[in-house]
mmCIF file as gemmi writes it, N, C-alpha and C atoms, coordinates in Angstrom:
data_model
loop_
_atom_site.group_PDB
_atom_site.id
_atom_site.type_symbol
_atom_site.label_atom_id
_atom_site.label_alt_id
_atom_site.label_comp_id
_atom_site.label_asym_id
_atom_site.label_entity_id
_atom_site.label_seq_id
_atom_site.pdbx_PDB_ins_code
_atom_site.Cartn_x
_atom_site.Cartn_y
_atom_site.Cartn_z
_atom_site.occupancy
_atom_site.B_iso_or_equiv
_atom_site.pdbx_formal_charge
_atom_site.auth_seq_id
_atom_site.auth_asym_id
_atom_site.pdbx_PDB_model_num
ATOM 1 N N . MET Axp A 1 ? 75.199 114.515 128.224 1 0 ? 1 A 1
ATOM 2 C CA . MET Axp A 1 ? 75.341 115.106 127.223 1 0 ? 1 A 1
ATOM 3 C C . MET Axp A 1 ? 76.085 115.883 126.74 1 0 ? 1 A 1
ATOM 4 N N . ASN Axp A 2 ? 77.606 116.446 127.572 1 0 ? 2 A 1
ATOM 5 C CA . ASN Axp A 2 ? 78.231 117.795 126.614 1 0 ? 2 A 1
ATOM 6 C C . ASN Axp A 2 ? 79.281 116.604 126.119 1 0 ? 2 A 1
ATOM 7 N N . GLU Axp A 3 ? 79.546 115.615 127.098 1 0 ? 3 A 1
ATOM 8 C CA . GLU Axp A 3 ? 80.408 113.933 126.89 1 0 ? 3 A 1
ATOM 9 C C . GLU Axp A 3 ? 80.4 114.36 125.285 1 0 ? 3 A 1
ATOM 10 N N . THR Axp A 4 ? 79.354 113.711 125.199 1 0 ? 4 A 1
ATOM 11 C CA . THR Axp A 4 ? 78.713 113.018 123.504 1 0 ? 4 A 1
ATOM 12 C C . THR Axp A 4 ? 79.257 113.758 122.821 1 0 ? 4 A 1
ATOM 13 N N . LYS Axp A 5 ? 79.373 115.045 122.795 1 0 ? 5 A 1
ATOM 14 C CA . LYS Axp A 5 ? 79.858 116.128 121.931 1 0 ? 5 A 1
ATOM 15 C C . LYS Axp A 5 ? 81.148 116.101 122.147 1 0 ? 5 A 1
ATOM 16 N N . LYS Axp A 6 ? 81.516 116.291 122.836 1 0 ? 6 A 1
ATOM 17 C CA . LYS Axp A 6 ? 83.599 116.315 122.889 1 0 ? 6 A 1
ATOM 18 C C . LYS Axp A 6 ? 83.939 115.097 122.124 1 0 ? 6 A 1
ATOM 19 N N . ALA Axp A 7 ? 82.965 113.728 122.748 1 0 ? 7 A 1
ATOM 20 C CA . ALA Axp A 7 ? 83.615 112.181 121.914 1 0 ? 7 A 1
ATOM 21 C C . ALA Axp A 7 ? 83.485 112.372 119.85 1 0 ? 7 A 1
ATOM 22 N N . SER Axp A 8 ? 82.2 112.586 120.087 1 0 ? 8 A 1
ATOM 23 C CA . SER Axp A 8 ? 81.646 112.856 118.515 1 0 ? 8 A 1
ATOM 24 C C . SER Axp A 8 ? 83.021 113.734 117.978 1 0 ? 8 A 1
ATOM 25 N N . ALA Axp A 9 ? 82.796 115.289 118.802 1 0 ? 9 A 1
ATOM 26 C CA . ALA Axp A 9 ? 83.657 115.978 117.685 1 0 ? 9 A 1
ATOM 27 C C . ALA Axp A 9 ? 85.073 115.756 117.344 1 0 ? 9 A 1
ATOM 28 N N . SER Axp A 10 ? 85.995 115.189 118.647 1 0 ? 10 A 1
ATOM 29 C CA . SER Axp A 10 ? 86.923 114.343 118.262 1 0 ? 10 A 1
ATOM 30 C C . SER Axp A 10 ? 87.299 112.984 117.239 1 0 ? 10 A 1
ATOM 31 N N . LEU Axp A 11 ? 86.303 112.059 117.185 1 0 ? 11 A 1
ATOM 32 C CA . LEU Axp A 11 ? 86.131 111.456 116.141 1 0 ? 11 A 1
ATOM 33 C C . LEU Axp A 11 ? 86.879 111.744 114.794 1 0 ? 11 A 1
ATOM 34 N N . GLU Axp A 12 ? 85.234 113.051 114.279 1 0 ? 12 A 1
ATOM 35 C CA . GLU Axp A 12 ? 85.166 113.563 113.57 1 0 ? 12 A 1
ATOM 36 C C . GLU Axp A 12 ? 87.081 114.793 113.19 1 0 ? 12 A 1
ATOM 37 N N . ASP Axp A 13 ? 86.884 115.26 114 1 0 ? 13 A 1
ATOM 38 C CA . ASP Axp A 13 ? 88.767 115.903 113.701 1 0 ? 13 A 1
ATOM 39 C C . ASP Axp A 13 ? 90.216 115.119 113.669 1 0 ? 13 A 1
ATOM 40 N N . LYS Axp A 14 ? 89.941 114.264 113.964 1 0 ? 14 A 1
ATOM 41 C CA . LYS Axp A 14 ? 91.376 113.128 113.279 1 0 ? 14 A 1
ATOM 42 C C . LYS Axp A 14 ? 91.05 112.748 112.256 1 0 ? 14 A 1
ATOM 43 N N . GLY Axp A 15 ? 92.131 113.469 111.109 1 0 ? 15 A 1
ATOM 44 C CA . GLY Axp A 15 ? 92.387 113.051 109.354 1 0 ? 15 A 1
ATOM 45 C C . GLY Axp A 15 ? 93.697 112.015 109.646 1 0 ? 15 A 1
ATOM 46 N N . PRO Axp A 16 ? 93.828 112.323 108.426 1 0 ? 16 A 1
ATOM 47 C CA . PRO Axp A 16 ? 94.477 110.193 108.449 1 0 ? 16 A 1
ATOM 48 C C . PRO Axp A 16 ? 96.468 110.306 108.481 1 0 ? 16 A 1
ATOM 49 N N . ARG Axp A 17 ? 96.376 111.624 108.89 1 0 ? 17 A 1
ATOM 50 C CA . ARG Axp A 17 ? 97.821 111.925 110.064 1 0 ? 17 A 1
ATOM 51 C C . ARG Axp A 17 ? 98.951 111.705 108.683 1 0 ? 17 A 1
ATOM 52 N N . LEU Axp A 18 ? 98.229 112.491 107.07 1 0 ? 18 A 1
ATOM 53 C CA . LEU Axp A 18 ? 99.204 111.89 106.033 1 0 ? 18 A 1
ATOM 54 C C . LEU Axp A 18 ? 99.639 112.904 105.291 1 0 ? 18 A 1
ATOM 55 N N . PRO Axp A 19 ? 100.727 113.182 105.352 1 0 ? 19 A 1
ATOM 56 C CA . PRO Axp A 19 ? 101.403 114.184 104.429 1 0 ? 19 A 1
ATOM 57 C C . PRO Axp A 19 ? 100.617 114.621 103.226 1 0 ? 19 A 1
ATOM 58 N N . GLY Axp A 20 ? 100.406 116.022 102.574 1 0 ? 20 A 1
ATOM 59 C CA . GLY Axp A 20 ? 99.647 115.822 101.631 1 0 ? 20 A 1
ATOM 60 C C . GLY Axp A 20 ? 97.261 116.266 101.612 1 0 ? 20 A 1
ATOM 61 N N . PHE Axp A 21 ? 96.948 114.775 102.972 1 0 ? 21 A 1
ATOM 62 C CA . PHE Axp A 21 ? 96.217 114.86 102.853 1 0 ? 21 A 1
ATOM 63 C C . PHE Axp A 21 ? 95.386 114.92 103.891 1 0 ? 21 A 1
ATOM 64 N N . ARG Axp A 22 ? 95.042 115.692 104.189 1 0 ? 22 A 1
ATOM 65 C CA . ARG Axp A 22 ? 93.635 116.469 105.188 1 0 ? 22 A 1
ATOM 66 C C . ARG Axp A 22 ? 92.299 115.404 105.565 1 0 ? 22 A 1
ATOM 67 N N . THR Axp A 23 ? 92.418 115.346 104.424 1 0 ? 23 A 1
ATOM 68 C CA . THR Axp A 23 ? 91.015 114.142 105.397 1 0 ? 23 A 1
ATOM 69 C C . THR Axp A 23 ? 90.88 112.542 104.138 1 0 ? 23 A 1
ATOM 70 N N . TRP Axp A 24 ? 90.454 111.649 104.508 1 0 ? 24 A 1
ATOM 71 C CA . TRP Axp A 24 ? 90.587 110.464 104.057 1 0 ? 24 A 1
ATOM 72 C C . TRP Axp A 24 ? 90 110.739 103.173 1 0 ? 24 A 1
ATOM 73 N N . ARG Axp A 25 ? 89.263 111.751 102.27 1 0 ? 25 A 1
ATOM 74 C CA . ARG Axp A 25 ? 88.53 111.115 101.188 1 0 ? 25 A 1
ATOM 75 C C . ARG Axp A 25 ? 89.633 111.061 100.07 1 0 ? 25 A 1
ATOM 76 N N . GLY Axp A 26 ? 91.529 112.12 100.249 1 0 ? 26 A 1
ATOM 77 C CA . GLY Axp A 26 ? 91.337 112.175 99.119 1 0 ? 26 A 1
ATOM 78 C C . GLY Axp A 26 ? 92.362 110.754 99.112 1 0 ? 26 A 1
ATOM 79 N N . VAL Axp A 27 ? 92.355 110.343 100.255 1 0 ? 27 A 1
ATOM 80 C CA . VAL Axp A 27 ? 93.287 109.189 101.076 1 0 ? 27 A 1
ATOM 81 C C . VAL Axp A 27 ? 92.578 108.153 100.085 1 0 ? 27 A 1
ATOM 82 N N . TYR Axp A 28 ? 91.163 107.643 100.935 1 0 ? 28 A 1
ATOM 83 C CA . TYR Axp A 28 ? 90.396 107.219 99.358 1 0 ? 28 A 1
ATOM 84 C C . TYR Axp A 28 ? 90.131 107.355 97.937 1 0 ? 28 A 1
ATOM 85 N N . LEU Axp A 29 ? 90.543 108.095 97.542 1 0 ? 29 A 1
ATOM 86 C CA . LEU Axp A 29 ? 90.731 108.753 96.125 1 0 ? 29 A 1
ATOM 87 C C . LEU Axp A 29 ? 92.018 108.345 95.083 1 0 ? 29 A 1
ATOM 88 N N . LEU Axp A 30 ? 92.851 108.728 95.962 1 0 ? 30 A 1
ATOM 89 C CA . LEU Axp A 30 ? 94.084 107.98 95.963 1 0 ? 30 A 1
ATOM 90 C C . LEU Axp A 30 ? 94.839 106.027 95.788 1 0 ? 30 A 1
ATOM 91 N N . VAL Axp A 31 ? 94.081 106.196 95.91 1 0 ? 31 A 1
ATOM 92 C CA . VAL Axp A 31 ? 93.822 104.246 96.3 1 0 ? 31 A 1
ATOM 93 C C . VAL Axp A 31 ? 92.642 103.892 95.676 1 0 ? 31 A 1
ATOM 94 N N . ILE Axp A 32 ? 91.813 104.293 95.084 1 0 ? 32 A 1
ATOM 95 C CA . ILE Axp A 32 ? 91.721 103.846 93.75 1 0 ? 32 A 1
ATOM 96 C C . ILE Axp A 32 ? 91.316 104.845 93.126 1 0 ? 32 A 1
ATOM 97 N N . GLY Axp A 33 ? 91.397 105.16 92.524 1 0 ? 33 A 1
ATOM 98 C CA . GLY Axp A 33 ? 92.576 106.159 91.425 1 0 ? 33 A 1
ATOM 99 C C . GLY Axp A 33 ? 94.301 104.886 90.924 1 0 ? 33 A 1
ATOM 100 N N . THR Axp A 34 ? 94.355 104.601 91.811 1 0 ? 34 A 1
ATOM 101 C CA . THR Axp A 34 ? 95.676 103.844 91.967 1 0 ? 34 A 1
ATOM 102 C C . THR Axp A 34 ? 95.085 102.132 91.561 1 0 ? 34 A 1
ATOM 103 N N . PHE Axp A 35 ? 93.84 102.181 92.551 1 0 ? 35 A 1
ATOM 104 C CA . PHE Axp A 35 ? 94.424 100.635 91.427 1 0 ? 35 A 1
ATOM 105 C C . PHE Axp A 35 ? 93.446 100.482 90.049 1 0 ? 35 A 1
ATOM 106 N N . VAL Axp A 36 ? 92.595 101.207 90.166 1 0 ? 36 A 1
ATOM 107 C CA . VAL Axp A 36 ? 92.422 101.866 88.572 1 0 ? 36 A 1
ATOM 108 C C . VAL Axp A 36 ? 93.496 102.032 87.118 1 0 ? 36 A 1
ATOM 109 N N . ALA Axp A 37 ? 94.372 102.487 88.188 1 0 ? 37 A 1
ATOM 110 C CA . ALA Axp A 37 ? 96.031 103.299 86.678 1 0 ? 37 A 1
ATOM 111 C C . ALA Axp A 37 ? 96.196 101.657 87.215 1 0 ? 37 A 1
ATOM 112 N N . LEU Axp A 38 ? 96.459 100.733 87.467 1 0 ? 38 A 1
ATOM 113 C CA . LEU Axp A 38 ? 96.95 99.408 87.361 1 0 ? 38 A 1
ATOM 114 C C . LEU Axp A 38 ? 96.003 98.211 86.515 1 0 ? 38 A 1
ATOM 115 N N . VAL Axp A 39 ? 94.926 98.393 86.969 1 0 ? 39 A 1
ATOM 116 C CA . VAL Axp A 39 ? 94.928 98.222 86.517 1 0 ? 39 A 1
ATOM 117 C C . VAL Axp A 39 ? 94.485 98.169 84.503 1 0 ? 39 A 1
ATOM 118 N N . VAL Axp A 40 ? 94.2 98.976 84.191 1 0 ? 40 A 1
ATOM 119 C CA . VAL Axp A 40 ? 94.523 99.972 82.86 1 0 ? 40 A 1
ATOM 120 C C . VAL Axp A 40 ? 95.469 99.637 82.569 1 0 ? 40 A 1
ATOM 121 N N . ALA Axp A 41 ? 97.126 99.706 83.01 1 0 ? 41 A 1
ATOM 122 C CA . ALA Axp A 41 ? 97.859 99.658 82.613 1 0 ? 41 A 1
ATOM 123 C C . ALA Axp A 41 ? 98.317 97.907 82.278 1 0 ? 41 A 1
ATOM 124 N N . LEU Axp A 42 ? 97.664 96.594 83.477 1 0 ? 42 A 1
ATOM 125 C CA . LEU Axp A 42 ? 98.115 95.318 82.68 1 0 ? 42 A 1
ATOM 126 C C . LEU Axp A 42 ? 97.932 95.096 81.438 1 0 ? 42 A 1
ATOM 127 N N . THR Axp A 43 ? 96.108 95.864 81.568 1 0 ? 43 A 1
ATOM 128 C CA . THR Axp A 43 ? 95.494 95.435 80.548 1 0 ? 43 A 1
ATOM 129 C C . THR Axp A 43 ? 95.738 95.606 79.707 1 0 ? 43 A 1
ATOM 130 N N . ILE Axp A 44 ? 96.991 96.915 79.32 1 0 ? 44 A 1
ATOM 131 C CA . ILE Axp A 44 ? 97.498 97.149 78.06 1 0 ? 44 A 1
ATOM 132 C C . ILE Axp A 44 ? 98.163 96.734 77.934 1 0 ? 44 A 1
ATOM 133 N N . PHE Axp A 45 ? 99.355 96.465 79.078 1 0 ? 45 A 1
ATOM 134 C CA . PHE Axp A 45 ? 100.318 95.018 79.103 1 0 ? 45 A 1
ATOM 135 C C . PHE Axp A 45 ? 100.095 93.518 77.799 1 0 ? 45 A 1
ATOM 136 N N . THR Axp A 46 ? 98.849 93.673 78.406 1 0 ? 46 A 1
ATOM 137 C CA . THR Axp A 46 ? 98.722 92.774 77.941 1 0 ? 46 A 1
ATOM 138 C C . THR Axp A 46 ? 98.274 92.005 76.865 1 0 ? 46 A 1
ATOM 139 N N . ARG Axp A 47 ? 97.333 93.093 76.179 1 0 ? 47 A 1
ATOM 140 C CA . ARG Axp A 47 ? 96.879 93.41 75.13 1 0 ? 47 A 1
ATOM 141 C C . ARG Axp A 47 ? 98.384 92.798 73.719 1 0 ? 47 A 1
ATOM 142 N N . LEU Axp A 48 ? 99.225 93.665 74.61 1 0 ? 48 A 1
ATOM 143 C CA . LEU Axp A 48 ? 100.161 94.444 73.395 1 0 ? 48 A 1
ATOM 144 C C . LEU Axp A 48 ? 102.155 92.803 73.709 1 0 ? 48 A 1
ATOM 145 N N . HIS Axp A 49 ? 101.536 92.405 74.736 1 0 ? 49 A 1
ATOM 146 C CA . HIS Axp A 49 ? 102.528 91.08 74.682 1 0 ? 49 A 1
ATOM 147 C C . HIS Axp A 49 ? 101.792 89.849 74.643 1 0 ? 49 A 1
ATOM 148 N N . ALA Axp A 50 ? 100.523 89.547 74.072 1 0 ? 50 A 1
ATOM 149 C CA . ALA Axp A 50 ? 99.696 87.964 73.592 1 0 ? 50 A 1
ATOM 150 C C . ALA Axp A 50 ? 99.684 87.732 72.657 1 0 ? 50 A 1
């Protein structure tokens, strides 16, 4: 029982190991935000140059 708690605690403690990001939520938000910004930029450029 004690080993199960240690295993689940060690899985929860592992962060993304990226500079500037303490949680995976921040990484996900960055990726989604970048994707949305790219789609918006492509839409704007398409309308300007069409």
